[in-house]
C-alpha positions, 0 to 999 in steps of 0.5 A: 474499528480497524478498516481494510479497503480492498481496491480491485483494479478492473483493467490491465495497465502497466504497473497498475498497483504502483500507479494506484498506490501513488494516487492513494499516497498523494491523497493521504499526503494532502490529508497529512496521514503518515503512510507506509507503502509495501511491495514484495521485493526491493526491485518493485520498491525501486519501480514504485519509487520511480513512479512516485517521482514521476506521478504527473506532468506537474507533480510528484509524491514526496517519499523516502525509503523506510529506515530508522530515521524516517520520521521526517517524511509522511510517505515511506516505501519498503519491500515487505522483507526489508521492514526491520522496525515496528512500523505500526507505531509510526504510521496511520495507513498501510498500503499493501501492493504485495500479494502477501499479508504483512505480519505487522498489520494488526496495529494499523487503523487503516489498510489499503490492499491493492489487487491487480487485474489478474486471477492469481492476484484476486485469488490471493486477495480473497485469502487475505480478505477471509483472514481479515474477516476472521480477525474482525476487521471492517472490510470494504471493496472498491473497483477502480479503473485506471 
């Protein structure tokens, strides 16, 4: 069964969703899971990339921008509007940092929805949760403090 985990960030931290996406990506990289991380726009994608390259004092999360030749990297990032290929055929996990439900989510076996602290993000996440629930996904919610 397809599984969706909602990660609710419980505190206000600058770039919280991108920091959590980097942590999840780092873990998935160690597990050799091909992962696609999406943002709402190219500016956010560039911000996420900067955060991944400076993940900690002693390491980074190796990644690249999604393109037709992305088969060599296990972590790819893209804005939701820039996804031009069929990513579901190439990836195990989708990490959604945007407030938009991706149209290409049906073929992923696992999706991580990252939800920021503010009420508007939570309201949009509740809408996505209901849709996923109606579509028969297995859902779980985790509260995370950064």
